[in-house]
C-alpha positions, 0 to 999 in steps of 0.5 A: 599052109600047115607044117605038113604042107611045108614038109611036103613042099620041101620034100617034093622040091628037094627030093629028100625023104619026108621024115628027114625034112620033118625032123629038120623042120622040127629041129629048126622050130625047137632051136628058135624056141630055145633061143627065144626062151633064153631071150636071144633074138633069131635073125634070118637074113632075107626072111625076118627076125624072131624077137622078144618084145617086153610088155609093160605092167598095166591095169585091166578090168574084169568086167564080169566081177567089176574089179581092177586087176594088175597085169605084170610086165612080161615078154612075148615072142614076135616076128618081124619080116625083112624088107624082101619078105614084105616086098614079095608079099605085097 
C-alpha cells in the first residue's frame, strides 16, 4: 500500500477531500520525523512506537579493497508495533 492508497482509503471512508487528507498525512509524517530528529520517541497507543535505536561502533571489511574500516556509533529510526497491531496481523 502506498501513501496515495492510504490517502484514497481515508478520503473514501471519511468523506473528506483528498487534498485535506494528503496534507494531514504529510503533516503527521513530518511531525514524526522532526520528533525522531530531536531524539524524542513517538508513542501511538494501539498502533506502535517510532523509536531511535543506538548502534554501537563496529569494525567492518571492504572486501574489494581488502581493508578494515571502522563504522562509528550512530542512531537509526525503528518501528515497534503494539501488541494489538501484532495480534491483528497474525
